[in-house]
Structure formats: structure tokens, C-alpha cells
KOLDOBA-947485 format. One line per 10 residues: number of its first residue (from 1); their letters; for each residue x, y, z of C-alpha. Coordinates in nm, 3 decimals. Example, Ala and Ser with C-alpha at 12.3 -4.5 7.8 and 13.67 -1.06 7.14 Angstrom:
BEGIN
1	as	1.230 -0.450 0.780  1.367 -0.106 0.714 .
This chain:
BEGIN
1	mripahsvct	0.002 -0.007 0.018  0.143 0.329 -0.105  0.039 0.646 0.074  0.160 1.001 0.081  0.416 1.097 0.332  0.231 1.316 0.508  -0.034 1.036 0.576  0.170 0.809 0.724  0.084 0.918 1.099  -0.264 0.855 0.996 .
11	airddivagv	-0.229 0.545 0.879  -0.018 0.406 1.145  -0.267 0.537 1.406  -0.579 0.415 1.216  -0.434 0.096 1.209  -0.329 0.050 1.576  -0.679 0.142 1.651  -0.849 -0.101 1.402  -0.573 -0.350 1.569  -0.357 -0.417 1.293 .
21	hprgsrltee	-0.085 -0.359 1.486  -0.172 -0.515 1.829  -0.067 -0.387 2.175  0.278 -0.448 2.273  0.402 -0.514 1.934  0.734 -0.373 1.776  0.681 -0.080 1.517  0.982 -0.155 1.302  1.071 0.148 1.070  1.163 -0.079 0.771 .
31	vlarrygvsr	0.879 -0.303 0.786  0.628 -0.013 0.830  0.775 0.215 0.525  0.773 -0.104 0.316  0.377 -0.154 0.426  0.252 0.208 0.364  0.517 0.270 0.043  0.732 0.540 0.203  1.083 0.611 0.296  1.187 0.572 0.652 .
41	vpvrealrtl	1.191 0.936 0.750  0.829 1.008 0.728  0.774 0.659 0.939  1.045 0.807 1.186  0.839 1.141 1.237  0.499 0.957 1.258  0.626 0.753 1.502  0.739 1.072 1.746  0.404 1.235 1.692  0.213 0.875 1.808 .
51	eaegfvvtrr	0.483 0.853 2.088  0.346 1.195 2.192  -0.036 1.106 2.176  0.024 0.795 2.374  -0.039 0.516 2.077  0.348 0.414 2.086  0.634 0.398 2.352  0.977 0.350 2.322  1.138 0.047 2.490  1.513 -0.052 2.576 .
61	hagacvaept	1.632 -0.313 2.342  1.267 -0.314 2.162  1.274 0.026 2.025  0.926 0.161 1.911  0.623 -0.020 2.055  0.249 0.021 2.027  0.162 0.134 2.379  -0.051 -0.109 2.641  -0.271 0.115 2.826  -0.434 0.036 3.169 .
71	ereaadllem	-0.777 -0.020 3.273  -0.735 0.317 3.465  -0.569 0.521 3.211  -0.881 0.402 2.959  -1.140 0.502 3.255  -0.945 0.845 3.280  -0.987 0.916 2.892  -1.351 0.835 2.909  -1.385 1.051 3.195  -1.148 1.329 3.039 .
81	rmlleplgas	-1.405 1.284 2.716  -1.705 1.340 2.957  -1.548 1.679 3.080  -1.441 1.814 2.774  -1.699 1.747 2.516  -1.986 1.964 2.730  -1.694 2.253 2.711  -1.658 2.232 2.356  -2.028 2.214 2.310  -2.049 2.544 2.487 .
91	raaqrrteah	-1.811 2.752 2.317  -1.960 2.612 1.963  -2.264 2.794 2.121  -2.058 3.145 2.098  -1.815 3.055 1.795  -1.985 2.857 1.566  -2.048 2.958 1.186  -2.308 2.916 0.973  -2.110 2.636 0.794  -2.074 2.456 1.115 .
101	lkvlrglvrl	-2.479 2.451 1.181  -2.513 2.377 0.796  -2.330 2.049 0.856  -2.473 2.000 1.216  -2.797 2.001 1.103  -2.725 1.771 0.781  -2.597 1.524 1.010  -2.877 1.526 1.201  -3.111 1.494 0.936  -2.927 1.186 0.815 .
111	gqerarrgss	-2.901 1.030 1.158  -3.267 1.077 1.261  -3.361 0.944 0.950  -3.172 0.620 0.961  -3.271 0.598 1.310  -3.630 0.603 1.219  -3.591 0.319 0.920  -3.379 0.093 1.144  -3.073 0.174 0.952  -2.832 0.124 1.229 .
121	edlrslggwf	-2.512 0.046 0.979  -2.435 0.440 0.921  -2.542 0.550 1.276  -2.179 0.505 1.413  -1.983 0.705 1.144  -2.253 0.980 1.116  -2.239 0.994 1.515  -1.864 1.026 1.493  -1.888 1.316 1.211  -2.134 1.499 1.431 .
131	hetlaqacgs	-1.916 1.523 1.720  -1.589 1.590 1.525  -1.762 1.916 1.361  -1.925 2.039 1.695  -1.564 2.015 1.824  -1.441 2.223 1.499  -1.741 2.483 1.598  -1.605 2.542 1.910  -1.341 2.767 1.793  -1.032 2.598 1.969 .
141	ssltsmltql	-0.779 2.433 1.791  -0.603 2.319 2.113  -0.969 2.202 2.252  -1.033 2.046 1.897  -0.702 1.852 1.882  -0.777 1.716 2.235  -1.117 1.605 2.174  -0.977 1.437 1.821  -0.730 1.232 1.996  -0.935 1.131 2.299 .
151	rhkiawmytv	-1.197 1.011 2.004  -0.910 0.791 1.839  -0.768 0.649 2.200  -1.162 0.546 2.285  -1.183 0.385 2.005  -0.895 0.219 2.030  -0.937 0.104 2.386  -1.327 0.030 2.386  -1.588 -0.134 2.175  -1.949 0.022 2.193 .
161	eappspvesw	-2.287 -0.100 2.216  -2.569 -0.013 1.983  -2.818 0.209 2.155  -3.137 0.026 2.240  -3.312 0.369 2.119  -3.159 0.533 1.839  -3.405 0.779 1.766  -3.369 0.938 2.122  -3.017 0.939 2.098  -3.025 1.133 1.746 .
171	aehgaivdav	-3.292 1.350 1.923  -3.039 1.437 2.208  -2.789 1.514 1.884  -3.096 1.776 1.766  -3.153 1.940 2.078  -2.763 1.983 2.107  -2.782 2.175 1.786  -3.036 2.373 1.855  -2.919 2.478 2.167  -2.601 2.566 1.989 .
181	argdgerara	-2.784 2.770 1.710  -2.944 2.960 1.941  -2.625 3.057 2.092  -2.717 2.890 2.437  -2.431 2.779 2.586  -2.490 2.676 2.896  -2.821 2.469 2.731  -2.547 2.329 2.506  -2.327 2.211 2.782  -2.604 2.064 3.006 .
191	italhgeraa	-2.748 1.841 2.727  -2.392 1.722 2.596  -2.302 1.622 2.930  -2.618 1.390 2.943  -2.557 1.268 2.651  -2.227 1.227 2.704  -2.294 1.009 3.054  -2.519 0.821 2.850  -2.302 0.724 2.594  -1.999 0.643 2.876 .
201	aahrlrlsgg	-2.238 0.354 2.969  -2.208 0.177 2.644  -1.817 0.162 2.644  -1.686 -0.201 2.719  -1.288 -0.237 2.752  -1.097 -0.393 2.451  -0.808 -0.430 2.740  -0.691 -0.771 2.820  -0.768 -0.741 3.148  -1.112 -0.674 3.126 .
211	pdrtgrvrts	-1.361 -0.442 3.311  -1.352 -0.539 3.697  -1.582 -0.781 3.911  -1.882 -0.578 3.897  -1.850 -0.532 3.526  -1.817 -0.146 3.521  -1.508 0.053 3.420  -1.387 0.308 3.724  -1.306 0.636 3.695  -1.211 0.851 3.996 .
221	qravnmsgpr	-1.534 1.003 4.065  -1.751 0.684 4.015  -1.798 0.347 3.862  -1.961 0.365 3.494  -2.200 0.101 3.432  -2.100 -0.118 3.115  -2.427 -0.140 2.925  -2.674 0.106 2.776  -2.736 0.342 2.497  -2.434 0.538 2.291 .
231	h	-2.418 0.800 2.109 .
């Protein structure tokens, strides 16, 4: 597979998230360069970036390896997302553009239509695009970058159950957009927080150790039940 040099980091990250490169496995520059059809230079730069993001670690005598996050680290990331997404929605209510609103409303229409029809195959990707656009609308490149990294890492560490009521889930998306469109930052924050709590309840750890004996992922504040709806 040959890809542009500037896309190597994205390609390796996507493959790590997808499990192509398992946790703890070595990431050899020569092997990666052959896989992606590039020289070793962009691979080396990509590995540095991925190490800064937490996907890769450098081990003595082994070199670059895929990181092996702990259950606690996974729970911390989920909690960080639950704290930062409401902040992003609140900022979006003040800083969004008409272009952001147009995309968000279009995604909500598509999501609600597919949810009503019971077409669940597209809902996961539509939900991802929705939250990515909402993050971009917050007007802060730093916050957008943090939320993007969190989404990648959470997708790597967790599987997510389908919501028992997709129609209700997409109604929440619509309510978030309505609040953002009105410039109501507090309501956008509140709805996003509630939506995030419900979504977190559907996340199941992929880590080898799995959840604790109660079947829950623990955060520093509370245990998050591992069954229920997701966005």
C-alpha cells in the first residue's frame, strides 16, 4: 500500500486503533516503510508524533512498540471526554459559523432518518462526524485537537454497544444543535453532558484485563455501568 508521506501518521494510527498493530507489538521503521510505501523518514516522524499522543512507547532493546494502556488510563480518558465535550459544545454555541450549523443540521437529519428506518449501519460513522464537527465549531484548535485524540484513543480502547433507542439518541443530537444555534451555551453544555454520560455507559473495555468484577469501568469519581445506550 502506497500512501502520501504526510498521511503516514494517520495510517499507522488508524491501523493501531483497528488492531492491525496489536498492543505491545514492535513497530519497525523498515517494516512500516514497506507496508505504507514510503521512506523511513516519514515513518520515523510519525512514530515520534504517535509517541507524543500516547499510542506508541519506546522500549529499551525493543525500540518503538504499540502502547499497552491500563484499565485506569482507559477510564481516565473516558472521563476526560465527558468533561471536555460539554465545554466544547458550550464554546460552539458562542463561536460556531453558519457553515458548522449547516453540516451539523444535515448530519442530524441523516441520523434521525436512518434511526427511524432502523438502518443502524451508518449511525456510528454519522455520530463520529457529528462530534467531530461540533468540536471544530468550538473555535479552539487546542480543544479540537484534544477531543480528536480522545476519540481516537477511546475507539482503540473500547468497543461500544448500539443504543437501545437510536431515535432518542439522535433526538439528543438535535437538541444540542438547537442550543448551539440559539447561542445558549449553558443548555448546550448540559445536554452534551447528559448525552456523554449515557454514551459512556455503553463502552466496554478491549483491554486484556477487562472490566473489574462488578462489570464496570471505574473512574476517579464513580463507577460507570457498562451497559446502556451510546451516541
